[in-house]
SEMAR-610840 format. One record per residue (C-alpha): x, y, z; residue in three letters. Coordinates in steps of 0.02 Angstrom, whole numbers, plus 50000, padded with zeros to 5 digits. Layout:
BEGIN
((X; Y; Z); 'Ala')
...
//
This chain:
BEGIN
((55691; 54607; 52578); 'Met')
((55628; 54479; 52458); 'Ser')
((55690; 54453; 52254); 'Thr')
((55527; 54527; 52204); 'Ala')
((55538; 54664; 52321); 'Gln')
((55737; 54694; 52267); 'Ala')
((55684; 54681; 52086); 'Glu')
((55551; 54827; 52094); 'Thr')
((55669; 54957; 52190); 'Thr')
((55830; 54918; 52093); 'Lys')
((55873; 55068; 51996); 'Ile')
((55939; 55085; 51843); 'Asp')
((56107; 55165; 51807); 'Pro')
((56042; 55280; 51686); 'Ala')
((55921; 55355; 51800); 'Ala')
((56037; 55408; 51897); 'Trp')
((56158; 55484; 51771); 'Arg')
((55971; 55580; 51741); 'Ser')
((55980; 55637; 51921); 'Val')
((56157; 55689; 51955); 'Trp')
((56115; 55791; 51766); 'Ala')
((55962; 55883; 51829); 'Val')
((56015; 55932; 52028); 'Leu')
((56172; 56016; 51985); 'Val')
((56076; 56147; 51883); 'Gly')
((55929; 56147; 51995); 'Ala')
((56054; 56197; 52149); 'Leu')
((56057; 56357; 52058); 'Ala')
((55871; 56385; 52053); 'Val')
((55837; 56334; 52241); 'Ile')
((55981; 56424; 52328); 'Phe')
((55981; 56598; 52215); 'Asp')
((55794; 56618; 52282); 'Thr')
((55839; 56600; 52490); 'Thr')
((56011; 56692; 52457); 'Ile')
((55929; 56858; 52380); 'Val')
((55797; 56845; 52511); 'Ala')
((55916; 56901; 52657); 'Val')
((55989; 57045; 52547); 'Ala')
((55848; 57156; 52532); 'Leu')
((55894; 57297; 52635); 'His')
((56075; 57290; 52546); 'Thr')
((56007; 57305; 52399); 'Leu')
((55882; 57447; 52439); 'Ala')
((56040; 57540; 52506); 'Ser')
((56168; 57509; 52362); 'Asp')
((56027; 57549; 52226); 'Leu')
((55964; 57728; 52313); 'His')
((55787; 57648; 52334); 'Thr')
((55656; 57616; 52441); 'Ser')
((55632; 57428; 52530); 'Val')
((55445; 57423; 52460); 'Ala')
((55522; 57445; 52278); 'Thr')
((55673; 57309; 52290); 'Ile')
((55550; 57190; 52358); 'Gln')
((55501; 57185; 52184); 'Trp')
((55679; 57076; 52168); 'Val')
((55581; 56934; 52247); 'Ser')
((55409; 56959; 52210); 'Thr')
((55434; 56970; 52027); 'Gly')
((55540; 56821; 52043); 'Tyr')
((55395; 56736; 52120); 'Leu')
((55266; 56792; 51996); 'Leu')
((55358; 56737; 51860); 'Ala')
((55376; 56564; 51930); 'Leu')
((55193; 56558; 51946); 'Gly')
((55162; 56599; 51756); 'Val')
((55276; 56483; 51671); 'Thr')
((55263; 56319; 51802); 'Ile')
((55088; 56276; 51735); 'Pro')
((55180; 56278; 51547); 'Leu')
((55298; 56171; 51590); 'Thr')
((55198; 55992; 51544); 'Gly')
((55139; 56080; 51378); 'Trp')
((55323; 56129; 51335); 'Ala')
((55385; 55976; 51374); 'Gln')
((55270; 55883; 51237); 'Arg')
((55323; 55987; 51121); 'Leu')
((55509; 56001; 51138); 'Leu')
((55560; 55872; 51220); 'Gly')
((55618; 55853; 51421); 'Ala')
((55816; 55862; 51368); 'Lys')
((55798; 56028; 51262); 'Arg')
((55678; 56108; 51361); 'Leu')
((55778; 56080; 51518); 'Trp')
((55945; 56155; 51441); 'Ile')
((55833; 56306; 51362); 'Ile')
((55778; 56349; 51535); 'Ala')
((55935; 56315; 51618); 'Leu')
((56010; 56440; 51484); 'Ser')
((55869; 56590; 51529); 'Ile')
((55910; 56553; 51711); 'Phe')
((56112; 56584; 51666); 'Leu')
((56066; 56752; 51559); 'Val')
((55974; 56824; 51692); 'Gly')
((56090; 56778; 51836); 'Ser')
((56225; 56869; 51721); 'Ile')
((56113; 57011; 51682); 'Leu')
((56062; 57024; 51865); 'Ser')
((56237; 57050; 51926); 'Ser')
((56273; 57186; 51791); 'Leu')
((56105; 57275; 51857); 'Ala')
((56132; 57459; 51868); 'Trp')
((55978; 57523; 51958); 'Asp')
((55815; 57434; 52035); 'Ala')
((55716; 57417; 51883); 'Pro')
((55843; 57337; 51792); 'Ser')
((55873; 57221; 51919); 'Leu')
((55691; 57166; 51954); 'Ile')
((55664; 57154; 51753); 'Thr')
((55820; 57030; 51756); 'Phe')
((55747; 56932; 51890); 'Arg')
((55592; 56909; 51813); 'Val')
((55695; 56819; 51649); 'Val')
((55765; 56698; 51804); 'Gln')
((55592; 56680; 51867); 'Gly')
((55544; 56612; 51699); 'Val')
((55681; 56489; 51673); 'Gly')
((55666; 56404; 51860); 'Gly')
((55471; 56404; 51841); 'Gly')
((55502; 56271; 51699); 'Val')
((55637; 56192; 51792); 'Met')
((55574; 56148; 51967); 'Leu')
((55420; 56023; 51902); 'Pro')
((55543; 55970; 51744); 'Leu')
((55681; 55899; 51865); 'Met')
((55542; 55803; 51965); 'Ser')
((55470; 55738; 51766); 'Thr')
((55654; 55694; 51712); 'Ile')
((55709; 55585; 51850); 'Val')
((55528; 55511; 51864); 'Met')
((55521; 55452; 51698); 'Gln')
((55713; 55392; 51711); 'Ala')
((55664; 55304; 51868); 'Ala')
((55513; 55197; 51768); 'Gly')
((55419; 55156; 51942); 'Gly')
((55563; 55085; 52010); 'Lys')
((55658; 55157; 52179); 'Gly')
((55570; 55318; 52185); 'Ile')
((55596; 55367; 52368); 'Gly')
((55783; 55330; 52359); 'Gln')
((55783; 55434; 52207); 'Ile')
((55672; 55567; 52284); 'Met')
((55779; 55585; 52426); 'Ser')
((55936; 55642; 52324); 'Val')
((55819; 55768; 52217); 'Val')
((55730; 55831; 52366); 'Ser')
((55918; 55885; 52432); 'Leu')
((55914; 56057; 52363); 'Pro')
((55719; 56105; 52411); 'Ala')
((55749; 56044; 52584); 'Val')
((55916; 56124; 52615); 'Leu')
((55901; 56289; 52523); 'Gly')
((55792; 56393; 52649); 'Pro')
((55914; 56327; 52755); 'Ile')
((56103; 56362; 52680); 'Leu')
((56054; 56499; 52575); 'Gly')
((56023; 56632; 52704); 'Pro')
((56208; 56565; 52768); 'Val')
((56281; 56599; 52584); 'Ile')
((56195; 56744; 52572); 'Gly')
((56245; 56825; 52736); 'Gly')
((56441; 56769; 52684); 'Ile')
((56430; 56857; 52522); 'Ile')
((56348; 57010; 52598); 'Leu')
((56483; 57008; 52742); 'Ser')
((56637; 56994; 52626); 'His')
((56581; 57032; 52443); 'Leu')
((56489; 57145; 52320); 'His')
((56295; 57117; 52317); 'Trp')
((56322; 57056; 52109); 'Ser')
((56408; 56895; 52200); 'Trp')
((56243; 56848; 52253); 'Leu')
((56195; 56813; 52056); 'Phe')
((56366; 56737; 51987); 'Trp')
((56388; 56605; 52126); 'Val')
((56247; 56541; 52011); 'Asn')
((56367; 56535; 51854); 'Val')
((56482; 56399; 51875); 'Pro')
((56322; 56280; 51946); 'Phe')
((56224; 56335; 51777); 'Cys')
((56374; 56300; 51674); 'Val')
((56420; 56137; 51750); 'Val')
((56238; 56084; 51744); 'Gly')
((56219; 56136; 51561); 'Leu')
((56375; 56021; 51504); 'Val')
((56304; 55871; 51614); 'Leu')
((56131; 55896; 51535); 'Ala')
((56206; 55904; 51373); 'Ala')
((56320; 55742; 51382); 'Ile')
((56197; 55646; 51505); 'Met')
((56015; 55658; 51482); 'Leu')
((55935; 55546; 51348); 'Pro')
((55914; 55597; 51177); 'Lys')
((55733; 55684; 51150); 'Asp')
((55626; 55634; 50994); 'Gly')
((55597; 55747; 50858); 'Pro')
((55487; 55904; 50892); 'Val')
((55316; 55889; 50884); 'Arg')
((55151; 55961; 50879); 'Arg')
((55063; 55993; 51049); 'Ala')
((54904; 56058; 51039); 'Pro')
((54898; 56201; 51172); 'Phe')
((54762; 56251; 51315); 'Asp')
((54741; 56436; 51261); 'Leu')
((54593; 56445; 51396); 'Val')
((54660; 56357; 51512); 'Gly')
((54829; 56457; 51535); 'Phe')
((54736; 56615; 51518); 'Val')
((54636; 56562; 51678); 'Leu')
((54778; 56479; 51781); 'Met')
((54929; 56581; 51745); 'Ala')
((54845; 56717; 51804); 'Pro')
((54763; 56638; 51959); 'Ala')
((54911; 56581; 52024); 'Leu')
((55023; 56755; 51994); 'Val')
((54868; 56832; 52079); 'Ala')
((54871; 56712; 52231); 'Leu')
((55062; 56731; 52251); 'Leu')
((55045; 56911; 52233); 'Asp')
((54935; 56927; 52378); 'Gly')
((55004; 56822; 52505); 'Leu')
((55173; 56900; 52463); 'Ser')
((55100; 57068; 52531); 'Asn')
((55006; 56996; 52666); 'Ala')
((55160; 57034; 52800); 'Gly')
((55143; 57214; 52770); 'Lys')
((55034; 57339; 52871); 'Asp')
((54860; 57255; 52879); 'Gly')
((54893; 57099; 52842); 'Gly')
((54746; 57005; 52752); 'Phe')
((54631; 57161; 52763); 'Thr')
((54740; 57258; 52637); 'Arg')
((54674; 57291; 52469); 'Gly')
((54816; 57233; 52370); 'Asp')
((54798; 57058; 52474); 'Val')
((54626; 57042; 52473); 'Leu')
((54577; 57075; 52288); 'Trp')
((54711; 56981; 52224); 'Pro')
((54675; 56826; 52334); 'Leu')
((54489; 56860; 52264); 'Ile')
((54531; 56862; 52084); 'Ile')
((54657; 56715; 52105); 'Gly')
((54543; 56614; 52183); 'Leu')
((54402; 56648; 52049); 'Val')
((54508; 56627; 51911); 'Leu')
((54574; 56458; 52005); 'Leu')
((54383; 56388; 52020); 'Ala')
((54351; 56433; 51831); 'Ala')
((54500; 56330; 51785); 'Phe')
((54457; 56189; 51882); 'Val')
((54277; 56190; 51797); 'Ala')
((54378; 56206; 51628); 'Trp')
((54519; 56077; 51658); 'Ala')
((54385; 55943; 51709); 'Leu')
((54281; 55963; 51553); 'Arg')
((54437; 55941; 51438); 'Arg')
((54530; 55803; 51530); 'Lys')
((54674; 55778; 51461); 'Ala')
((54666; 55902; 51359); 'Arg')
((54676; 56024; 51464); 'Ala')
((54835; 56137; 51513); 'Leu')
((54847; 56026; 51685); 'Val')
((54756; 55872; 51700); 'Asp')
((54646; 55896; 51857); 'Leu')
((54581; 55720; 51820); 'Met')
((54741; 55643; 51905); 'Leu')
((54682; 55696; 52060); 'Leu')
((54570; 55560; 52065); 'Arg')
((54731; 55457; 52090); 'His')
((54738; 55472; 52287); 'Trp')
((54919; 55448; 52305); 'Pro')
((54947; 55615; 52204); 'Leu')
((54797; 55722; 52269); 'Ser')
((54836; 55671; 52471); 'Ser')
((55038; 55695; 52447); 'Ser')
((54986; 55859; 52366); 'Ser')
((54880; 55922; 52511); 'Leu')
((55008; 55861; 52628); 'Leu')
((55155; 55946; 52520); 'Leu')
((55048; 56112; 52546); 'Leu')
((55065; 56097; 52710); 'Leu')
((55240; 56053; 52730); 'Ser')
((55275; 56203; 52640); 'Gly')
((55171; 56308; 52766); 'Ile')
((55278; 56209; 52911); 'Thr')
((55447; 56232; 52835); 'Leu')
((55416; 56417; 52752); 'Tyr')
((55322; 56496; 52884); 'Gly')
((55440; 56431; 53014); 'Ala')
((55588; 56494; 52892); 'Met')
((55509; 56658; 52904); 'Leu')
((55518; 56673; 53096); 'Val')
((55659; 56576; 53165); 'Leu')
((55793; 56713; 53057); 'Pro')
((55684; 56860; 53128); 'Leu')
((55682; 56771; 53307); 'Tyr')
((55877; 56788; 53316); 'Phe')
((55901; 56939; 53249); 'Gln')
((55764; 57048; 53304); 'Gln')
((55758; 56956; 53470); 'Leu')
((55933; 56930; 53533); 'Arg')
((56027; 57056; 53412); 'Gly')
((56120; 56936; 53296); 'Met')
((56178; 57005; 53119); 'Thr')
((56102; 56908; 52964); 'Pro')
((56262; 56800; 52960); 'Leu')
((56264; 56744; 53129); 'Gln')
((56067; 56696; 53125); 'Ala')
((56116; 56611; 52967); 'Gly')
((56240; 56497; 53025); 'Leu')
((56139; 56453; 53189); 'Leu')
((56015; 56376; 53079); 'Leu')
((56136; 56260; 52993); 'Ile')
((56081; 56114; 53111); 'Pro')
((55921; 56110; 53047); 'Gln')
((55995; 56073; 52864); 'Gly')
((56113; 55952; 52948); 'Val')
((55966; 55849; 53031); 'Gly')
((55862; 55856; 52853); 'Thr')
((56030; 55790; 52787); 'Phe')
((56038; 55639; 52905); 'Val')
((55871; 55590; 52874); 'Ser')
((55840; 55598; 52693); 'Arg')
((55926; 55460; 52650); 'Thr')
((55839; 55326; 52752); 'Phe')
((55692; 55398; 52746); 'Ala')
((55687; 55375; 52562); 'Gly')
((55737; 55183; 52564); 'Arg')
((55591; 55174; 52694); 'Leu')
((55472; 55268; 52586); 'Ser')
((55511; 55125; 52452); 'Asp')
((55469; 54990; 52569); 'Arg')
((55321; 55032; 52686); 'Val')
((55264; 55189; 52603); 'Gly')
((55226; 55367; 52658); 'Ala')
((55096; 55358; 52789); 'Arg')
((55197; 55333; 52958); 'Trp')
((55354; 55407; 52901); 'Leu')
((55238; 55578; 52867); 'Ala')
((55151; 55552; 53031); 'Ile')
((55317; 55528; 53116); 'Thr')
((55408; 55670; 53036); 'Gly')
((55271; 55796; 53064); 'Phe')
((55266; 55739; 53274); 'Ala')
((55459; 55765; 53271); 'Ile')
((55448; 55930; 53182); 'Val')
((55321; 55966; 53296); 'Ala')
((55430; 55928; 53456); 'Leu')
((55588; 56028; 53396); 'Gly')
((55503; 56193; 53365); 'Thr')
((55401; 56161; 53548); 'Leu')
((55559; 56244; 53638); 'Pro')
((55545; 56402; 53523); 'Tyr')
((55381; 56417; 53586); 'Ala')
((55446; 56435; 53756); 'Phe')
((55622; 56527; 53713); 'Ala')
((55659; 56699; 53760); 'Gly')
((55790; 56823; 53734); 'Gln')
((55940; 56727; 53843); 'His')
((55870; 56545; 53811); 'Thr')
((56039; 56434; 53786); 'Asn')
((56088; 56419; 53615); 'Glu')
((56150; 56239; 53639); 'Val')
((55972; 56208; 53682); 'Trp')
((55908; 56294; 53524); 'Leu')
((56032; 56210; 53409); 'Met')
((55997; 56050; 53472); 'Ala')
((55810; 56087; 53447); 'Ala')
((55845; 56120; 53263); 'Leu')
((55922; 55963; 53235); 'Leu')
((55789; 55882; 53294); 'Val')
((55663; 55997; 53182); 'Arg')
((55782; 55958; 53016); 'Gly')
((55776; 55776; 53038); 'Phe')
((55585; 55770; 53053); 'Gly')
((55580; 55887; 52903); 'Leu')
((55688; 55752; 52815); 'Gly')
((55563; 55620; 52845); 'Ile')
((55407; 55720; 52813); 'Val')
((55465; 55790; 52632); 'Thr')
((55557; 55630; 52537); 'Val')
((55413; 55529; 52576); 'Pro')
((55285; 55646; 52512); 'Leu')
((55355; 55710; 52345); 'Met')
((55390; 55522; 52309); 'Ala')
((55201; 55473; 52342); 'Leu')
((55131; 55588; 52203); 'Ala')
((55229; 55486; 52049); 'Phe')
((55163; 55310; 52148); 'Arg')
((55073; 55213; 52017); 'Gly')
((55072; 55349; 51874); 'Leu')
((55084; 55296; 51707); 'Glu')
((55247; 55380; 51628); 'Arg')
((55145; 55517; 51516); 'Ala')
((55061; 55565; 51669); 'Glu')
((55206; 55630; 51790); 'Val')
((55237; 55800; 51715); 'Pro')
((55058; 55834; 51754); 'Asp')
((55077; 55767; 51933); 'Ala')
((55264; 55856; 51946); 'Ser')
((55162; 56040; 51910); 'Ile')
((55018; 55985; 52024); 'Ile')
((55134; 55928; 52162); 'Ser')
((55243; 56101; 52122); 'Arg')
((55111; 56218; 52140); 'Ile')
((55048; 56136; 52306); 'Ala')
((55216; 56168; 52386); 'Thr')
((55243; 56349; 52309); 'Gln')
((55062; 56392; 52375); 'Val')
((55085; 56325; 52529); 'Gly')
((55257; 56401; 52547); 'Gly')
((55163; 56576; 52529); 'Ala')
((55032; 56538; 52625); 'Phe')
((55127; 56498; 52772); 'Gly')
((55256; 56638; 52769); 'Thr')
((55113; 56763; 52750); 'Ala')
((55003; 56677; 52875); 'Val')
((55153; 56694; 53006); 'Leu')
((55199; 56851; 52949); 'Ala')
((55042; 56931; 52995); 'Val')
((55024; 56838; 53167); 'Ile')
((55191; 56897; 53201); 'Leu')
((55176; 57079; 53140); 'Glu')
((55017; 57100; 53224); 'Gly')
((55097; 57036; 53380); 'Ala')
((55230; 57156; 53370); 'Leu')
((55149; 57310; 53336); 'Lys')
((55041; 57292; 53505); 'Ala')
((55195; 57263; 53595); 'Ala')
((55253; 57382; 53741); 'Thr')
((55402; 57302; 53823); 'Ser')
((55534; 57167; 53790); 'Ser')
((55420; 57024; 53883); 'Ala')
((55275; 57077; 53753); 'Asp')
((55413; 57055; 53598); 'Ala')
((55463; 56889; 53679); 'Val')
((55260; 56832; 53699); 'Ala')
((55240; 56893; 53496); 'Ala')
((55373; 56764; 53469); 'Phe')
((55318; 56630; 53556); 'Gln')
((55148; 56658; 53472); 'Gly')
((55190; 56634; 53312); 'Ala')
((55311; 56472; 53368); 'Phe')
((55154; 56390; 53435); 'Trp')
((55056; 56419; 53277); 'Trp')
((55196; 56328; 53184); 'Ser')
((55189; 56192; 53303); 'Val')
((54999; 56192; 53273); 'Gly')
((55043; 56171; 53084); 'Phe')
((55155; 56017; 53113); 'Ala')
((55007; 55937; 53212); 'Ala')
((54881; 55957; 53098); 'Val')
((55012; 55888; 52962); 'Gly')
((55001; 55738; 53101); 'Val')
((54821; 55711; 53100); 'Gly')
((54823; 55750; 52892); 'Leu')
((54938; 55609; 52879); 'Ser')
((54824; 55468; 52924); 'Phe')
((54726; 55501; 52753); 'Leu')
((54879; 55452; 52649); 'Leu')
((54879; 55280; 52587); 'Pro')
((54983; 55141; 52638); 'Gly')
((55104; 55073; 52521); 'Gln')
((55076; 55119; 52350); 'Val')
((55122; 54979; 52198); 'Lys')
((55212; 55090; 52071); 'Ser')
((55144; 55064; 51897); 'Ala')
((55206; 54932; 51787); 'Ala')
((55292; 55072; 51681); 'Ala')
((55478; 54997; 51715); 'Ala')
((55472; 54944; 51520); 'Pro')
((55422; 55115; 51471); 'Ala')
((55572; 55188; 51542); 'Ala')
((55658; 55178; 51380); 'Ala')
((55547; 55283; 51284); 'Ala')
((55575; 55463; 51248); 'Gly')
((55554; 55590; 51377); 'Ser')
((55436; 55689; 51269); 'Gly')
((55301; 55556; 51257); 'Ala')
((55124; 55631; 51232); 'Ala')
((54981; 55641; 51346); 'Lys')
((54860; 55503; 51324); 'Ala')
//
């Protein structure tokens, strides 16, 4: 590497302090989502309610995220990044404690919404804080660390949840967040750069009234798609139609207001951001869609417990852990295009054995396939997340964080919904164990297909992108206003 190239990737130690400060708190948010997902039947039984009602423990959290994610950029301009992070993490901490003390289903659902409000701010704000601290240098290396909770959460969360449900009361699903939150608050208070004074930040009320309900409707509709009737259900079809109409209205409104919009969609003219957001949406489909089917394959088809299924998924997390570091470094050197192409191809290769797997397929072979699949996921995720911020000015980072987070969130919801509908429809038509095997194999073929589409679309990604000359601005306050 040339001296000039080394300078562009040399990371300020202060940036690493910001990374570690936010990473600890973010672990609680990411793992909480996937830990709770495996506990719905236990919660329904212990709280004496139906699974349909207790499903709102997850749905309410998801919808709260949809409401608060668009507000993050405006709130940061008003309060500053450090203040907002501490407030959001404190809200998540309070929601976690209250959830652990819930006495019935309605109280638990309400407290999960409180958690979602805090988490919805934290997810995009985490990316904003570390990218602004990096000042355009070593983005891939930093993102390889920051993305670790996002890629490991769906894999390790079910294992942690299974262990808790096997040996402890369900309330520990939420108490486990408390140490992360407390340590995260201390680190944030000490290590995040000080904010400037609280400042006026005009609020785009019309944009919020359009965008927040649009995301809520889309996420709500997609979350119902796995039930009988799939996408033809009224509680799926109408929310999706309403969400798309509101989203189209927001796009029209935002393009008129430009930088004064709640989220500046004019940033999508920046090809690295728009192309990476498209591929992040697809990677959300690839990751979360398969993460729905994999545990069900082990539990329903092979008769394993949730904990056993979760333990068998660990190799996927190991593969992701191994690949993320060098993927981040390569991303800084060669760009995202060829890494994404390679990563999606490896994901397809690692998923393919499941498209042929039956009830008695060798578990060692299946775990080896998951190791390969996880390796590919790490290669895909890190460069795409880094690409979204390459070439942007400091003041553009908050809106880019929101756009990329929404793409990932909607992609995950869509992937889960599509594969749930495909699998549910095939299982309902199954009349024998052979038909059930074919149902799962068909769902995995769809997952392979999504990864193959990712290979093709990755050719649209730009090559190496020069970072914006934003390094001098890294010393500026994190509450910098939009231009």
